[in-house]
C-alpha positions, 0 to 999 in steps of 0.5 A: 334915862333910867326906868325902876318898876319896884313891885313891893311899893308898885311905883315906877320912876323915870329919871331923865337925867342925874341932877339932884331933885330940889322940889317934888309936885304931885300934879294927878293923884298918884303923879308926881313930878321931880324938879331941878334947882331951876324948875326943869322937869327931871323925872316922874313916879306914877304911884299903884302902877300895876292900876295904871299900866298894863304891864310896869314890867315891861315897856317899849323904847323906840327912836322916830318922829313922835305921833303928832297926831295924838290927841292932846289935851287942852293945857292951861296955864297955872299962872 
């Protein structure tokens, strides 16, 4: 995984793999997902990151169990 913050463009990019991006889709204002040739999400881009994060220069990374009690919004299938 690779995380890059470009302060000049105020864009935070997270790449999950080094596979080539075949398609991108803006799923919400300022939130873009990257897909590989099989339609799998391989990255995301957060535009105007400094407005949406407390500090785009810093992040916490940990390994352990996911928080299954975290509130999850209702997901609707677009098909």
